[in-house]
C-alpha positions as CSV (number, residue, x, y, z in Angstrom):
1,M,8.5,-24.5,145.8
2,K,7.1,-25.1,142.4
3,K,5.8,-21.5,142.2
4,R,9.2,-20.1,143.0
5,F,10.9,-22.1,140.2
6,I,8.4,-20.9,137.7
7,C,9.0,-17.2,138.7
8,L,12.7,-17.6,138.3
9,I,12.4,-19.0,134.8
10,L,10.1,-16.1,133.8
11,T,12.5,-13.6,135.2
12,L,15.4,-15.0,133.2
13,L,13.3,-14.9,130.0
14,F,12.4,-11.2,130.4
15,I,15.9,-9.9,131.4
16,P,17.1,-9.4,127.7
17,N,14.0,-7.2,127.1
18,I,14.8,-5.1,130.1
19,V,18.4,-4.6,128.9
20,R,17.0,-3.7,125.5
21,A,14.7,-1.2,127.0
22,L,17.7,0.5,128.5
23,G,19.0,1.4,125.0
24,A,19.9,4.9,123.5
25,N,17.4,7.4,122.4
26,V,17.9,10.0,119.5
27,S,16.1,13.4,119.3
28,I,16.4,16.3,116.8
29,S,15.6,19.9,117.7
30,A,15.0,22.3,114.7
31,P,12.6,25.1,113.9
32,D,9.6,24.3,111.9
33,S,9.9,27.3,109.6
34,V,12.5,30.0,108.9
35,Y,12.9,32.8,106.4
36,V,15.4,32.7,103.6
37,G,18.5,34.3,104.9
38,D,18.0,33.3,108.5
39,T,20.5,31.3,110.6
40,V,19.2,27.8,111.3
41,N,20.4,25.8,114.3
42,V,19.8,22.1,114.3
43,S,20.6,20.1,117.5
44,V,21.0,16.3,117.8
45,T,20.9,14.7,121.3
46,V,21.8,11.1,122.1
47,S,20.6,9.9,125.6
48,S,20.2,6.7,127.6
49,G,19.0,5.5,131.0
50,S,22.5,4.1,131.6
51,S,26.0,5.4,131.2
52,L,27.1,6.1,127.6
53,G,30.5,4.7,126.6
54,S,31.0,6.0,123.0
55,W,29.0,7.0,119.9
56,D,29.3,8.0,116.3
57,F,26.9,9.0,113.5
58,T,26.6,11.0,110.3
59,V,24.1,13.7,109.3
60,G,22.6,14.7,105.9
61,Y,20.9,17.9,104.8
62,D,19.5,19.5,101.8
63,D,22.3,21.7,100.6
64,S,20.1,23.4,98.0
65,K,18.2,25.0,100.9
66,L,20.7,25.0,103.7
67,S,24.3,26.3,103.6
68,Y,26.6,24.9,106.3
69,S,28.3,27.4,108.6
70,S,29.6,25.6,111.6
71,S,29.2,22.6,114.0
72,T,30.1,21.8,117.6
73,S,31.3,18.4,116.3
74,G,33.9,20.2,114.2
75,A,32.7,18.6,110.9
76,S,29.8,19.4,108.6
77,Q,28.4,15.8,108.4
78,T,29.9,13.7,111.1
79,A,29.9,13.5,114.9
80,A,31.8,11.1,117.2
81,G,32.9,10.9,120.8
82,Y,33.3,8.9,124.0
83,A,32.6,9.4,127.7
84,Q,35.5,10.5,130.0
85,G,34.0,8.4,132.9
86,G,30.9,6.6,134.0
87,G,27.7,8.5,134.7
88,Q,27.3,10.4,131.3
89,T,23.9,9.6,130.0
90,S,23.5,12.2,127.2
91,V,25.4,14.2,124.5
92,T,24.3,17.0,122.2
93,Y,25.7,18.4,118.9
94,T,24.5,21.5,117.1
95,W,24.8,22.3,113.4
96,T,24.4,25.9,112.2
97,F,23.2,26.6,108.7
98,K,22.1,29.6,106.6
99,A,18.8,29.3,104.8
100,I,19.5,30.1,101.2
101,A,16.4,29.1,99.3
102,S,12.7,28.7,99.9
103,G,11.2,25.2,100.2
104,N,11.3,22.2,102.5
105,A,14.8,21.5,103.8
106,S,15.4,18.0,105.1
107,F,17.8,17.0,107.9
108,N,18.5,13.3,108.9
109,I,20.8,11.1,111.0
110,N,22.4,8.0,109.4
111,G,24.5,5.1,110.7
112,I,24.3,5.8,114.4
113,N,26.2,3.6,116.8
114,V,26.0,3.9,120.6
115,Y,28.0,1.7,123.1
116,A,27.4,1.2,126.8
117,F,30.1,2.4,129.2
118,D,30.0,-0.7,131.5
119,D,30.5,-3.5,129.0
120,D,30.9,-1.8,125.6
121,S,27.8,-3.5,124.4
122,Q,26.0,-1.8,121.5
123,M,22.8,-0.1,122.6
124,S,19.5,-0.2,120.7
125,I,18.5,3.1,119.0
126,G,15.1,4.7,119.5
127,G,13.5,8.1,118.8
128,S,13.5,10.3,115.7
129,T,16.3,10.3,113.2
130,S,15.0,12.9,110.7
131,T,13.2,16.2,110.5
132,S,12.1,18.9,107.9
133,I,12.3,22.7,108.0
134,N,10.0,24.9,106.0
135,V,12.1,27.8,104.5
136,V,9.9,30.7,103.3
137,K,10.5,34.1,101.5
138,P,10.9,37.0,103.8
139,S,7.9,39.4,104.2
140,S,8.1,43.0,103.1
141,G,9.4,43.8,106.6
142,G,12.4,41.6,106.1
143,S,13.7,38.6,108.1
144,N,12.2,37.6,111.4
145,G,15.7,37.8,112.8
146,G,15.6,34.6,114.8
147,S,16.6,31.0,114.4
148,G,13.3,29.6,115.6
149,G,11.3,30.8,112.8
150,S,7.5,30.9,112.6
151,G,5.5,27.7,112.3
152,N,2.4,29.6,111.1
153,N,4.1,31.3,108.1
154,T,2.5,30.1,104.9
155,N,4.4,32.5,102.5
156,T,6.3,29.7,100.8
157,Q,8.1,30.7,97.6
158,P,9.9,27.6,96.2
159,D,11.5,29.7,93.5
160,Y,13.0,32.3,95.8
161,K,16.7,32.2,96.6
162,Y,18.5,34.4,99.0
163,E,21.5,36.4,97.8
164,Y,24.3,36.8,100.3
165,S,26.4,39.9,100.5
166,S,30.0,39.6,99.4
167,D,31.1,42.9,100.8
168,N,34.2,42.2,102.9
169,S,35.6,45.7,103.0
170,L,36.1,48.2,105.8
171,S,34.7,51.6,106.1
172,S,37.4,52.7,108.5
173,L,40.7,51.5,109.9
174,N,43.0,53.4,112.3
175,V,45.9,53.2,114.7
176,E,44.9,55.4,117.6
177,G,47.1,58.6,117.6
178,F,48.7,58.0,114.2
179,D,47.6,58.6,110.6
180,I,47.7,55.8,108.2
181,S,45.8,57.5,105.3
182,F,43.1,54.8,105.0
183,D,41.7,53.7,101.7
184,P,39.1,50.8,101.6
185,S,40.8,49.4,98.5
186,V,44.3,49.3,100.0
187,T,45.0,46.4,102.3
188,E,48.6,47.1,103.4
189,Y,49.7,50.0,105.7
190,S,52.8,51.0,107.6
191,V,53.2,53.6,110.3
192,S,56.2,54.6,112.3
193,V,55.9,55.3,116.0
194,P,58.5,56.8,118.5
195,N,61.0,54.6,120.1
196,D,59.3,54.8,123.5
197,T,56.0,53.4,122.2
198,K,55.0,50.2,123.9
199,K,51.4,49.7,122.9
200,V,49.0,50.7,120.1
201,S,45.3,50.4,119.7
202,V,43.7,49.3,116.4
203,G,40.1,50.1,115.4
204,A,38.1,49.1,112.4
205,T,34.4,49.1,111.1
206,A,32.9,46.8,108.4
207,N,31.3,48.5,105.5
208,D,28.5,45.9,105.5
209,G,26.5,45.4,108.7
210,K,26.2,41.7,107.9
211,A,30.0,41.3,107.7
212,S,32.1,40.5,110.7
213,V,35.5,42.0,111.8
214,S,38.2,40.4,113.9
215,G,41.7,41.5,114.9
216,I,40.9,44.9,116.4
217,G,42.0,46.0,119.9
218,D,45.3,46.7,121.8
219,Y,48.6,45.3,120.8
220,D,52.0,45.4,122.4
221,V,54.8,46.6,120.1
222,K,58.6,46.5,120.3
223,E,61.5,48.2,118.4
224,G,61.3,47.4,114.7
225,S,58.5,46.0,112.7
226,N,55.2,44.8,114.3
227,K,52.6,43.5,111.9
228,I,48.9,43.5,112.8
229,E,46.2,41.9,110.8
230,V,42.5,42.8,110.7
231,L,40.2,40.1,109.1
232,V,36.8,41.0,107.5
233,T,34.4,38.2,106.7
234,A,31.5,38.9,104.3
235,E,28.0,37.4,104.8
236,N,28.8,34.9,102.0
237,G,32.0,33.8,103.8
238,E,34.5,35.6,101.6
239,T,37.3,37.2,103.6
240,R,39.7,40.1,103.2
241,T,42.8,40.9,105.4
242,Y,44.1,44.4,106.1
243,T,47.7,44.5,107.4
244,I,49.2,47.3,109.5
245,D,53.0,47.3,110.1
246,V,53.6,49.4,113.2
247,V,57.3,50.2,113.1
248,V,58.9,51.3,116.4
249,K,61.9,53.5,115.5
250,E,65.4,52.7,116.6
251,E,67.1,54.6,119.4
252,S,69.9,56.8,117.9
253,P,69.4,55.6,114.3
254,I,71.9,55.9,111.5
255,E,70.1,58.3,109.1
256,V,71.0,58.4,105.4
257,S,69.6,59.8,102.2
258,V,69.0,58.3,98.8
259,G,68.0,61.1,96.5
260,D,65.4,63.2,98.3
261,E,64.2,60.4,100.5
262,K,65.3,59.8,104.1
263,F,66.1,56.3,105.5
264,T,67.6,54.7,108.6
265,V,70.2,51.9,108.3
266,V,68.9,48.5,109.5
267,R,71.2,47.2,112.2
268,K,69.8,43.8,112.7
269,A,70.6,40.9,110.3
270,D,67.2,39.2,110.9
271,K,65.4,42.3,109.7
272,L,67.1,42.3,106.3
273,P,65.1,41.1,103.3
274,R,66.4,37.9,101.7
275,A,69.0,38.3,98.9
276,N,69.5,35.8,96.0
277,A,72.0,32.9,96.2
278,T,74.8,34.8,94.5
279,Y,75.2,36.9,97.7
280,S,76.6,35.8,101.1
281,S,76.1,37.4,104.5
282,S,78.8,39.9,105.6
283,T,79.3,43.1,107.5
284,I,80.6,46.6,106.5
285,L,81.5,49.7,108.4
286,I,79.1,52.6,108.1
287,K,79.5,55.7,110.2
288,G,82.1,53.7,112.3
289,E,79.6,50.9,113.1
290,S,79.6,47.4,111.8
291,I,76.4,46.9,109.8
292,P,75.0,43.5,108.6
293,C,74.9,43.3,104.8
294,Y,75.2,41.1,101.8
295,H,78.2,40.8,99.5
296,S,78.9,39.4,96.0
297,D,82.4,38.1,95.3
298,I,81.7,38.3,91.5
299,T,80.6,41.9,91.3
300,D,82.0,43.2,94.6
301,I,78.7,44.7,95.4
302,Y,77.5,45.4,99.0
303,L,73.8,45.4,99.8
304,V,72.6,47.2,103.0
305,G,69.1,47.4,104.3
306,L,67.4,50.8,104.6
307,M,64.1,51.5,106.2
308,N,61.9,54.5,105.2
309,D,59.6,56.5,107.6
310,K,56.8,54.0,107.0
311,G,58.9,51.1,108.2
312,K,59.4,49.5,104.8
313,I,62.8,47.9,104.5
314,K,64.5,47.5,101.2
315,L,68.1,46.6,100.1
316,Y,70.2,49.3,98.6
317,R,73.7,49.3,97.0
318,Y,76.4,50.8,99.2
319,L,79.5,52.3,97.7
320,A,82.1,52.4,100.5
321,S,84.5,54.6,98.3
322,N,82.2,57.6,98.6
323,D,79.9,56.5,101.4
324,K,76.8,56.7,99.2
325,F,73.8,54.6,98.7
326,S,72.1,54.0,95.3
327,D,68.9,52.2,94.3
328,Y,69.2,48.4,93.8
329,T,66.9,46.7,91.4
330,E,67.4,43.1,90.2
331,V,65.3,40.9,88.0
332,N,65.4,37.1,87.6
333,I,64.9,36.2,83.9
334,G,65.1,32.6,83.1
335,G,67.1,31.9,86.2
336,L,69.7,34.6,85.4
337,Y,69.9,37.6,87.8
338,L,70.4,41.0,86.2
339,I,71.1,44.1,88.3
340,L,69.4,47.0,86.5
341,T,71.5,50.1,86.3
342,D,71.1,53.6,84.8
343,T,72.9,54.8,81.7
344,K,72.9,58.0,79.8
345,D,74.0,56.3,76.6
346,I,70.9,55.4,74.4
347,P,71.5,53.1,71.5
348,N,70.7,54.5,68.0
349,G,67.0,54.4,67.1
350,Y,65.9,53.5,70.7
351,T,63.8,55.5,73.1
352,S,63.3,55.2,76.8
353,G,60.3,53.2,77.9
354,K,59.1,50.5,80.2
355,V,58.8,46.7,80.1
356,T,56.8,44.4,82.3
357,I,58.6,41.5,84.0
358,D,56.7,39.3,86.5
359,G,54.0,41.9,86.8
360,K,56.4,44.8,87.6
361,E,57.5,47.6,85.3
362,Y,61.2,48.4,84.7
363,D,63.1,51.0,82.7
364,A,64.2,49.8,79.2
365,F,65.1,51.0,75.7
366,L,62.5,50.4,73.1
367,K,62.6,50.2,69.2
368,D,59.9,49.0,66.8
369,G,60.7,45.5,65.5
370,Y,63.5,44.9,68.0
371,Y,63.8,43.3,71.4
372,P,63.6,45.7,74.4
373,L,67.0,46.5,75.9
374,L,67.8,46.3,79.6
375,H,71.0,47.9,81.0
376,G,72.5,46.1,83.9
377,I,75.1,43.8,85.5
378,N,75.1,40.1,85.0
379,L,75.4,38.6,88.5
380,E,76.9,35.4,87.1
381,T,79.7,37.1,85.1
382,G,79.9,40.6,86.4
383,N,79.6,42.0,82.9
384,E,77.8,45.3,82.7
385,G,76.1,46.5,79.5
386,L,72.9,46.2,77.4
387,Y,70.9,43.0,77.2
388,N,68.2,41.9,74.7
389,F,65.0,40.9,76.5
390,D,62.7,38.4,74.8
391,E,59.3,39.0,76.3
392,T,57.8,35.9,74.8
393,E,60.5,33.4,75.8
394,K,61.4,35.3,79.0
395,T,65.1,35.2,78.3
396,I,67.9,37.7,78.0
397,Q,71.0,37.8,75.7
398,R,74.0,40.1,75.5
399,Y,73.4,43.0,73.1
400,N,76.0,43.1,70.4
401,G,75.1,46.5,69.0
402,S,76.6,49.7,70.0
403,I,76.1,52.7,72.3
404,N,75.9,56.1,70.7
405,G,76.4,54.6,67.2
406,I,79.8,53.0,67.9
407,G,80.0,49.6,66.2
408,E,76.3,49.8,65.1
409,I,75.6,50.5,61.4
410,N,73.1,53.4,61.4
411,S,70.3,53.0,58.8
412,S,71.1,56.5,57.4
413,I,74.8,55.5,57.0
414,I,73.7,52.4,55.1
415,I,71.6,54.5,52.8
416,Y,74.5,56.8,52.1
417,V,76.8,53.9,51.4
418,L,74.3,52.3,49.0
419,V,73.7,55.6,47.2
420,G,77.5,56.2,46.9
421,L,78.0,52.7,45.5
422,C,75.2,53.3,43.0
423,I,76.7,56.5,41.9
424,F,80.2,54.9,41.6
425,E,78.7,52.0,39.6
426,F,76.9,54.5,37.3
427,I,80.1,56.5,36.7
428,M,82.0,53.3,35.9
429,I,79.3,52.3,33.4
430,I,79.5,55.7,31.7
431,L,83.3,55.5,31.5
432,S,83.1,52.0,30.1
433,V,80.5,53.1,27.5
434,V,82.7,56.1,26.6
435,S,85.8,53.9,26.3
436,K,83.9,51.4,24.2
437,N,82.6,54.2,22.0
438,K,86.2,55.4,21.4
439,K,87.3,51.9,20.5
440,L,84.4,51.5,18.1
441,K,85.0,54.9,16.6
442,S,88.7,53.9,16.1
443,L,87.7,50.6,14.6
444,L,85.2,52.2,12.3
445,H,87.7,54.7,11.2
446,D,90.2,51.9,10.4
447,K,87.5,50.2,8.4
448,L,86.7,53.4,6.6
449,D,90.5,53.8,5.8
450,T,90.4,50.3,4.4
451,K,87.4,51.4,2.3
452,T,89.6,54.0,0.7
453,E,92.3,51.4,-0.1
454,F,89.6,49.2,-1.6
455,E,88.4,52.1,-3.7
456,K,92.0,52.5,-5.0
457,I,92.4,48.9,-5.8
458,S,88.9,48.7,-7.3
459,D,90.2,51.0,-10.1
460,I,92.0,48.0,-11.5
461,S,90.1,46.0,-14.1
462,Y,88.3,43.2,-12.3
463,N,87.4,41.3,-15.5
464,D,90.8,39.8,-16.0
465,E,92.2,37.9,-13.0
466,D,95.5,37.3,-14.8
467,N,95.9,41.0,-15.5
468,I,95.2,41.7,-11.9
469,T,97.9,39.2,-10.8
470,D,100.4,40.8,-13.1
471,D,99.5,44.2,-12.1
472,L,99.8,43.3,-8.4
473,T,103.2,41.7,-9.1
474,D,104.4,44.8,-10.8
475,Q,103.0,46.9,-7.9
476,Y,104.3,44.9,-4.9
477,M,107.6,43.4,-6.2
478,S,110.6,45.7,-6.4
479,D,112.4,46.3,-9.7
480,S,115.6,44.5,-8.5
481,E,113.6,41.4,-7.7
482,Q,112.0,41.4,-11.1
483,D,115.4,42.0,-12.9
484,D,117.0,39.2,-10.9
485,N,114.2,36.8,-11.8
486,E,114.5,37.8,-15.5
487,S,118.3,37.3,-15.4
488,V,118.1,33.9,-13.8
489,D,115.4,32.9,-16.3
490,S,117.7,33.9,-19.2
491,E,120.7,32.0,-17.9
492,L,118.7,28.9,-17.1
493,D,117.1,28.9,-20.5
494,D,120.5,29.0,-22.2
495,E,121.9,26.1,-20.1
496,V,118.8,24.0,-20.5
497,S,119.0,24.4,-24.3
498,E,122.4,22.7,-24.3
499,N,121.0,19.5,-22.6
500,S,118.7,16.9,-23.9
501,D,115.1,16.8,-23.0
502,D,115.7,13.6,-21.0
503,S,118.3,15.3,-18.9
504,L,116.0,18.2,-18.3
505,D,113.2,15.9,-17.3
506,E,115.5,14.0,-15.0
507,G,116.8,17.1,-13.3
508,L,113.4,18.6,-12.8
509,G,111.7,15.3,-12.0
510,N,108.4,14.7,-13.9
511,D,106.7,13.2,-10.9
512,S,107.9,15.9,-8.6
513,S,106.9,18.6,-10.9
514,S,103.5,17.1,-11.4
515,E,103.0,16.7,-7.7
516,N,104.1,20.2,-7.0
517,I,101.7,21.5,-9.6
518,E,98.9,19.6,-7.9
519,N,99.9,20.7,-4.5
520,N,100.1,24.3,-5.6
521,S,96.7,24.1,-7.2
522,S,95.3,22.6,-4.0
523,Y,97.0,25.2,-1.9
524,E,95.6,27.9,-4.1
525,N,92.0,26.5,-3.7
526,E,92.4,26.3,0.1
527,E,93.8,29.8,0.3
528,K,91.0,31.1,-1.7
529,Q,88.4,29.4,0.6
530,V,90.2,30.6,3.7
531,E,90.7,34.1,2.5
532,S,87.1,34.4,1.5
533,S,85.8,32.9,4.8
534,D,88.1,35.1,6.8
535,L,86.9,38.1,5.0
536,D,83.3,37.2,5.4
537,N,83.7,36.5,9.1
538,S,85.7,39.7,9.6
539,N,83.0,41.8,8.0
540,D,80.2,40.0,10.1
541,D,82.1,40.6,13.3
542,V,82.5,44.3,12.6
543,F,78.9,44.7,11.7
544,D,77.7,42.8,14.8
545,E,80.0,44.8,17.0
546,L,78.8,48.0,15.5
547,S,75.1,47.1,15.5
548,S,75.2,45.8,19.1
549,S,76.4,49.0,20.6
550,D,73.9,51.6,21.8
551,E,75.5,54.6,20.0
552,T,74.4,58.0,18.9
553,D,72.7,58.7,15.6
554,E,76.1,59.7,14.2
555,W,77.7,56.4,14.9
556,D,74.6,54.5,13.6
557,S,74.8,56.5,10.4
558,D,78.6,55.7,9.9
559,S,78.0,52.0,10.6
560,K,75.2,51.9,8.0
561,N,77.3,53.6,5.4
562,Y,80.2,51.3,6.0
563,K,78.0,48.2,5.7
564,E,76.5,49.4,2.5
565,F,80.0,50.0,1.1
566,S,81.2,46.6,2.3
567,D,78.2,44.9,0.6
568,D,79.1,46.6,-2.7
569,T,82.8,45.7,-2.6
570,L,82.5,42.2,-1.2
571,G,82.8,40.6,-4.6
572,H,85.7,42.9,-5.6
573,T,87.5,42.0,-2.3
574,A,87.2,38.3,-3.0
575,L,88.6,38.8,-6.5
576,I,91.5,40.8,-5.2
577,S,92.2,38.3,-2.4
578,R,92.5,35.5,-5.0
579,S,94.8,37.7,-7.1
580,V,97.1,38.4,-4.1
581,S,97.1,34.6,-3.4
582,N,98.2,34.0,-7.0
583,V,101.0,36.5,-6.6
584,Y,102.2,34.8,-3.5
585,N,102.0,31.3,-5.0
586,N,103.7,32.4,-8.2
587,S,106.5,33.9,-6.1
588,V,106.9,30.8,-4.1
589,N,106.9,28.6,-7.1
590,R,109.3,30.8,-8.9
591,K,111.8,30.6,-6.0
592,E,111.5,26.8,-5.9
593,D,112.0,26.7,-9.7
594,I,115.1,28.9,-9.4
595,K,116.5,26.6,-6.8
596,R,116.0,23.6,-9.0
597,R,117.4,25.3,-12.0
598,K,120.5,26.4,-10.0
599,A,121.0,22.8,-8.9
600,L,120.6,21.5,-12.5
601,R,123.1,24.1,-13.7
602,K,125.6,23.0,-11.1
603,R,125.2,19.4,-12.0
604,N,125.6,20.0,-15.7
605,K,128.8,21.9,-15.0
606,H,130.3,19.0,-13.1
607,K,129.2,16.7,-15.9
608,K,130.9,18.8,-18.4
609,D,134.1,18.8,-16.4
610,D,134.0,15.0,-16.1
611,D,133.6,14.6,-19.8
612,E,136.6,16.8,-20.5
613,M,138.7,14.8,-18.0
614,F,137.7,11.5,-19.7
615,K,138.6,12.9,-23.0
616,F,142.0,13.9,-21.7
């Protein structure tokens, strides 16, 4: 009894170790050595003596020596899964790499977790969780061609790195029974087949033996477009896709022409290329059949799909009035759609050329130093005409110039106008100079005439100012005026002699006479100054006017002669001016004196009459 109890206790103590012993085991399978450029397969196996429930772990590798290609786990560095039912005791994952450089490449497992199926308890992990692969330079004979490699190869070259081919082109591509005119650099093709064609066969060959090709074989086709893609993957993983559009022709197609090219009208709306938002879906009658199309309410333009013999579908403008199709090209510049149209009218100074918009070339009019011009219809306004295209800002603006010179000022016209204005201005200057010369000539002649008068006057003796005054008085006063003055003087003298000196003084007024004499003297002095100043200024103005004009030698000579004469006679002129002033003053004073004498005579007469009355 005692022995049985001891055995039971020992059994209970060792049960945990037994359970632990039934944990999970990890193993890694990989080649010991591979050549650079070889494909390397590394397998990881998780196993147990009991049913596995779930598992997960990560892997690590030397990416300087190994390049990841694929994995059965679906990921480059992780693996996870669970058992579908009891009884699964192992699971294996394989990673495929390309050896890219010589040296030792490491591979390891990290963070592994394994759980039992029965009670979800975590299992202990045993076995190997890392390995190393020796990558060596290929021998002169090339790669060993296998994934196992050679464990005895000692040709290690740590500095050697394998160069992968990037050639992903095809050397041939064909659709059996039809010609597609293959070119390795061209990736898109189209071929039309009869309406009764139901299947086509596509073949292709890679240009590089290390590249892979997919997408070849037989394809079912139906009426309309059938696109087939052939994928080429280079050794370095780079890909290229070749596309073949097999177009099955319609039965009883509507055939039309645009220029010299033949098309068929697209009858199905889902085959039409997409139009911009300014258009709406519609239908239009063509050859008596309702055809799907697009229509713009702003421009009243109809767009119909046409397909060429290679199956390419493009929108064309349809004119119902003459049942004609024309090319339709639109550009989107800064959000504004412009329909490019042809025109025979080329603006002045512009030449036909091309502009690039979004990588495509379009017809335009070009001129150095100016924006290119596009001719088209604005889809937002319906206005047709020329538009400036700013290649830097990618915007367009309505062109305000002209077509065929109307409204636009031609540079040659500008030159002609400017030359004409210059000629007109030159003629006006000449006329002005001629007119001014005539005026100066007339002025000079007048001055010279004055010179003659001065010469006449200068014959008078200038040494005696009183004599000059008397002579001027005799010369410029008429004989009747002088006789009248002498007669008045004689009568007044007779009357004055009959009155006393006091009466005479009272009538004449001593103060008044004195004041008049002073005023006359002051007046004479001012007149002399004014006359002299005016004469000097007058002469200076004439001389300045004559000297400032750009005249001929003849006029210069006359001007100099006149100035010399004026300088010589300046003193004589001043003397004559004073004499004339004296004559004028004497005349005024004499008239005033006559008035006073007449008043005195009238007063004396009344006085005499009064005396006689008193006597009576």
